[in-house]
C-alpha positions in Angstrom: 0.0 0.0 0.0 2.9 2.3 0.9 4.5 1.5 -2.4 1.3 2.5 -4.2 1.2 5.9 -2.5 4.8 6.4 -3.3 4.1 5.8 -7.0 1.1 8.2 -6.9 3.2 10.9 -5.2 6.0 10.5 -7.8 3.5 10.8 -10.6 2.0 14.0 -9.2 5.5 15.4 -8.8 6.4 14.6 -12.4 3.1 16.1 -13.6 3.8 19.4 -11.7 7.3 19.5 -13.1 5.8 18.9 -16.6 3.2 21.6 -16.2 5.9 24.1 -15.0 8.1 23.2 -18.0 5.1 23.6 -20.4 4.3 27.0 -19.0 7.9 28.1 -19.3 8.1 26.9 -22.9 4.7 28.4 -23.8 5.6 31.8 -22.4 8.9 31.6 -24.2 7.2 31.1 -27.5 6.2 34.9 -27.5 8.2 38.0 -27.2 6.9 41.5 -26.8 8.1 44.5 -28.9 7.2 48.2 -28.2 7.2 51.2 -30.5 8.1 54.1 -28.3 8.9 57.8 -28.5 10.4 60.2 -26.0 8.6 63.3 -24.8 10.1 66.3 -26.5 9.5 69.9 -27.6 7.7 70.7 -30.8 5.1 73.0 -32.4 1.3 72.9 -32.4 -0.3 74.7 -35.3 -3.8 74.8 -36.8 -4.0 76.2 -40.4 -6.5 77.3 -43.0 -5.8 77.0 -46.7 -7.1 79.4 -49.3 -6.3 80.4 -52.9 -5.6 84.0 -53.9 -4.1 86.3 -56.5 -1.0 88.4 -56.2 -1.4 92.1 -56.8 0.7 95.2 -56.4 0.0 97.3 -53.3 -1.1 100.2 -55.5 -1.9 100.1 -59.2 -2.9 103.2 -61.1 -4.7 103.2 -64.5 -3.5 106.2 -66.5 -5.8 107.5 -69.3 -6.5 110.6 -71.3 -9.4 113.0 -71.0 -9.2 114.3 -74.5 -9.5 112.5 -77.9 -6.8 112.5 -80.4 -4.0 110.7 -82.2 -1.1 109.3 -80.2 1.9 111.2 -81.5 4.7 110.0 -79.2 5.1 107.1 -76.6 8.1 107.6 -74.4 7.9 104.5 -72.2 7.4 100.8 -72.7 6.5 97.7 -70.7 8.5 97.3 -67.4 9.9 100.9 -67.7 10.7 102.5 -64.4 9.0 105.9 -64.1 9.0 108.8 -61.7 6.1 111.0 -60.6 5.6 113.8 -63.2 7.5 112.0 -65.9 6.2 112.4 -69.5 4.8 109.1 -70.7 3.1 110.0 -74.0 1.9 112.9 -76.1 -1.2 113.4 -78.3 -1.2 115.4 -81.5 -1.8 119.0 -80.3 -2.8 120.6 -83.6 -6.6 120.5 -83.2 -6.3 121.5 -79.5 -4.1 124.5 -80.4 -6.7 125.5 -83.0 -9.5 125.4 -80.4 -7.4 127.4 -78.0 -6.7 130.1 -80.6 -10.4 130.2 -81.5 -11.3 130.7 -77.9 -8.7 133.4 -77.5 -10.2 135.3 -80.3 -13.6 135.0 -78.7 -12.1 136.5 -75.5 -10.6 139.4 -77.4 -13.9 140.0 -79.2 -15.8 139.9 -75.9 -13.4 142.3 -74.3 -13.9 144.8 -77.1 -17.6 144.5 -76.8 -17.4 145.1 -73.0 -15.2 148.2 -73.6 -17.7 149.6 -76.2 -20.8 148.9 -74.1 -19.2 150.3 -71.0 -18.4 153.7 -72.7 -22.0 153.8 -74.0 -23.3 153.0 -70.5 -21.2 155.7 -68.9 -22.4 158.3 -71.4 -26.0 157.4 -71.1 -25.8 157.5 -67.3 -24.7 161.2 -67.4 -27.5 162.0 -69.8 -30.2 160.3 -67.8 -29.1 162.1 -64.7 -29.7 165.4 -66.6 -32.9 164.0 -67.9 -31.8 164.6 -71.5 -32.7 161.0 -72.6 -35.5 158.6 -71.8 -35.1 156.1 -69.0 -35.7 153.3 -71.4 -32.7 154.3 -73.5 -30.5 154.1 -70.4 -31.9 150.8 -69.3 -31.1 149.3 -72.8 -27.5 150.6 -72.5 -27.2 149.1 -69.0 -28.5 145.8 -70.3 -26.1 145.7 -73.2 -23.2 146.4 -70.9 -24.1 143.6 -68.4 -24.6 141.2 -71.3 -21.2 142.0 -72.7 -19.6 141.4 -69.3 -21.3 138.0 -69.1 -20.2 137.1 -72.6 -16.6 138.0 -71.7 -16.8 135.6 -68.7 -18.1 132.9 -70.9 -15.4 133.4 -73.5 -12.7 133.3 -70.8 -14.1 130.0 -69.3 -14.1 128.4 -72.8 -10.5 129.6 -73.3 -9.5 128.2 -69.9 -11.1 124.9 -70.8 -9.3 124.7 -74.1 -6.1 125.6 -72.4 -6.5 122.7 -69.9 -7.5 120.3 -72.7 -4.2 121.2 -74.4 -2.3 120.3 -71.3 -4.2 116.9 -71.3 -2.5 116.1 -74.6 0.7 115.4 -72.5 0.3 112.2 -70.3 2.4 112.3 -67.1 3.0 109.6 -64.5 1.0 110.3 -61.3 3.3 108.1 -59.2 6.7 106.5 -59.0 6.6 102.9 -60.2 6.9 100.5 -63.1 4.8 100.2 -66.3 2.8 97.0 -66.1 0.8 97.5 -69.3 0.9 99.7 -72.4 -2.4 99.6 -74.2 -1.7 102.0 -77.1 0.8 102.5 -79.9 2.0 105.6 -81.8 -0.5 106.7 -84.4 -3.4 105.1 -82.7 -6.5 107.3 -82.2 -8.1 107.4 -78.7 -11.6 108.6 -78.1 -12.6 110.0 -74.7 -16.3 110.8 -75.6 -18.0 108.6 -73.0 -15.3 107.1 -70.8 -11.6 107.6 -70.2 -9.5 105.1 -72.2 -6.7 103.4 -70.3 -3.3 104.0 -71.8 -0.9 102.6 -69.1 -1.1 100.6 -65.9 1.5 101.6 -63.3 2.4 99.7 -60.1 4.0 101.8 -57.5 6.4 99.2 -55.9 6.8 95.6 -56.8 9.0 94.9 -53.7 5.8 95.0 -51.7 3.0 92.8 -52.9 -0.3 91.6 -51.5 -2.3 88.4 -51.9 -6.1 88.7 -52.2 -7.1 85.3 -50.8 -10.7 83.9 -50.9 -11.5 82.4 -47.5 -14.5 80.1 -47.1 -17.3 81.4 -44.8 -16.8 78.4 -42.6 -13.2 79.5 -41.8 -13.4 83.2 -41.8 -14.3 83.3 -38.1 -10.8 82.0 -37.3 -8.9 84.7 -39.2 -7.4 87.5 -37.3 -5.1 90.4 -38.0 -1.3 89.8 -38.2 -1.6 86.0 -38.3 1.4 84.4 -40.0 0.9 83.2 -43.6 3.0 81.1 -45.9 2.2 80.6 -49.6 3.6 79.1 -52.8 3.2 80.0 -56.5 3.3 77.7 -59.5 6.3 79.5 -60.9 8.5 78.5 -57.9 7.0 75.3 -56.5 10.0 74.6 -54.2 9.9 78.0 -52.6 7.8 79.2 -49.7 7.0 82.9 -49.3 6.1 84.5 -46.0 3.4 87.1 -45.3 0.9 88.3 -42.7 -2.8 89.1 -42.6 -3.3 92.9 -43.0 -7.0 93.2 -43.8 -10.2 91.2 -43.6 -12.9 92.6 -45.9 -16.5 92.2 -44.8 -18.1 92.3 -48.2 -19.1 88.7 -49.2 -18.3 87.3 -52.6 -20.9 84.8 -53.9 -19.9 82.5 -56.7 -22.2 79.5 -57.6 -23.9 79.8 -54.2 -20.5 79.6 -52.5 -19.8 82.4 -50.1 -16.2 83.6 -49.6 -14.5 86.6 -48.0 -11.5 88.5 -49.2 -8.5 88.5 -46.9 -5.6 90.7 -47.8 -2.1 89.3 -47.0 1.0 91.5 -47.1 3.8 89.8 -49.0 7.3 91.3 -49.1 9.0 90.7 -52.4 12.6 92.0 -52.1 13.9 89.8 -54.9 10.9 90.7 -57.2 10.3 87.1 -58.0 6.6 87.5 -57.4 4.6 89.1 -60.2 1.1 90.6 -60.3 -1.5 88.1 -61.4 0.2 85.0 -60.0 -2.0 82.4 -58.3 -1.0 81.9 -54.6 -1.8 78.8 -52.5 -1.8 80.2 -49.0 -1.6 78.6 -45.6 -2.9 80.8 -42.7 -1.7 79.8 -39.2 -4.8 80.5 -37.1 -3.3 78.9 -33.9 0.4 78.3 -33.3 2.5 77.4 -30.3 6.2 76.9 -30.5 8.8 75.2 -28.3 6.3 73.4 -26.1 6.2 69.8 -24.8 4.1 67.6 -27.1 3.0 64.0 -27.2 1.8 62.2 -30.3 -1.9 61.6 -30.6 -1.0 58.0 -31.4 0.3 57.6 -27.9 -3.0 58.9 -26.4 -5.1 56.6 -28.6 -3.0 53.5 -27.8 -4.5 50.9 -25.5 -2.9 47.4 -25.5 -4.8 44.4 -26.7 -6.4 42.6 -23.7 -5.1 39.2 -24.6 -1.6 40.4 -25.4 -1.6 42.5 -22.2 -2.6 39.6 -20.0 0.1 37.3 -21.4 2.6 40.2 -21.0 1.6 40.5 -17.3 2.7 36.9 -16.8 6.2 37.8 -17.7 6.4 40.5 -15.1 7.3 40.1 -11.4 4.2 39.2 -9.3 4.2 42.5 -7.3 4.4 44.5 -10.6 1.7 42.5 -12.3 -0.7 43.0 -9.3 -0.5 46.8 -9.9 -1.2 46.5 -13.6 -4.5 44.7 -13.9 -6.2 44.5 -17.4 -9.3 46.4 -16.1 -7.2 49.5 -15.5 -6.1 49.4 -19.1 -9.6 49.9 -20.4 -10.7 52.8 -18.2 -11.2 56.0 -20.1 -10.8 59.6 -18.9 -13.9 61.6 -18.0 -12.3 65.1 -18.3 -11.7 65.9 -22.1 -8.5 67.7 -21.1 -7.3 64.6 -19.3 -5.8 61.7 -21.2 -3.8 58.5 -20.6 -0.6 57.3 -22.0 1.6 54.2 -21.3 5.0 55.0 -20.0 7.8 52.5 -20.5 10.5 52.1 -17.9 12.9 49.3 -18.7 10.7 46.3 -19.6 7.7 47.5 -17.6 4.9 49.8 -19.0 2.5 51.7 -16.7 -0.5 53.7 -17.5 -0.1 57.4 -16.6 -2.6 60.3 -16.6 -1.7 63.5 -18.4 -3.3 66.8 -19.0 -3.3 68.1 -22.6 -4.0 71.5 -24.3 -4.2 72.4 -27.9 -3.8 69.9 -30.7 -3.3 69.9 -34.4 -4.7 66.4 -35.1 -1.2 64.9 -34.9 0.4 66.1 -31.7 -1.1 67.3 -28.4 0.3 70.0 -26.1 1.4 68.5 -22.8 0.5 70.6 -19.8 1.3 68.2 -17.0 1.8 64.5 -16.1 5.1 63.8 -17.9 8.6 65.2 -18.1 10.8 65.8 -21.1 12.6 62.6 -22.0 10.0 60.2 -20.7 9.5 57.2 -22.9 5.9 56.6 -24.0 4.4 53.7 -25.9 2.9 54.0 -29.4 2.2 50.3 -30.0 2.7 46.9 -28.5 2.9 43.6 -30.4 3.6 40.0 -29.5 5.9 38.0 -31.7 7.0 34.4 -32.0 10.2 33.7 -30.1 13.4 32.8 -31.9 15.2 29.5 -31.5 17.8 31.1 -29.2 14.9 32.4 -27.0 13.2 29.1 -26.8 16.6 27.4 -26.0 17.1 29.8 -23.1 13.7 29.0 -21.7 14.1 25.2 -21.5 13.2 23.5 -18.2 16.0 23.2 -15.7 14.8 19.7 -15.1 15.5 18.5 -18.7 18.7 16.5 -19.2 21.5 18.5 -21.0 24.7 17.5 -22.7 27.8 16.9 -20.5 29.9 20.0 -19.9 26.9 22.5 -20.0 25.9 24.3 -16.9 
């Protein structure tokens, strides 16, 4: 009977050793790898994109107020001009003729005034002596006043013709560069109903502006002096800088789409940018630099329950008791509070943090971690290699002689 119990005890001991060896081999069949990143400083920025057109800060359309034939053109495209510089000249012959005619009318009116005044003075003396009828004096007075009025009219016509003659010479109203020349020598321009444009002058191409069309859904986030970067098709590898200088309140409706015009100042010291270019702008509506950030992937990470449970078995018992699977599934109640998994050696622990602004990729870290802390982005279980399995063999299994 005792021998029977001895056999049963030995069998149970061997079974326990076998189970222990099986567990050791089973756990050694998997290894755990972690994708981690260290907490560091970065930038949080939220942006709005819009398309716009480059324009000069000030563009003046230069025209003519009189009709005539272009006799001389003294500038061309891209010519640098100064304020008051002669740009073009119309044929002055018909204007000079009109001026001479009006001058003759003035001379004639002055002679008429002189004659009527002498008649008026003579009749005034006679009527005071009652040597002529009152009606004769009234007629003389009327003729004199009429002659004075005719002289004023003749002088105004003369002044108008003199001014029209000055309009035959086209001068630059500002310092700048000729963007467009719309006429040629010998061409006839007519100013009967509207002023024809002869030249377009931009005052300074080293300072440009972008007229960006911002969607109504985004216009509420735009503010003065916000930083802007933009690109143009002519230089796809270059980024140009600017800032918001004006937000126009007049809506622009195109195909039932409402947009608002935002003016962006764009320095152009190299004069690479040209009027009319299409600019793809990025407006930084919210930007924080040199702050602690954590990836959104770390905040969204939660280990797989099965993998986490098997991982716990590889940890010391006192550590495993502190890291139960239930704690891994608890979510934060405060939207500003989040959880990340911090890795210290081979142990990962869940840690609560407080976050601020985010750009969809990174979150601003307000508290809970320090710079340099290692946080987990992902956790995977992999099959163990042959060397790993060999290292996990049971100590009770026989080994070759000479091995420890």
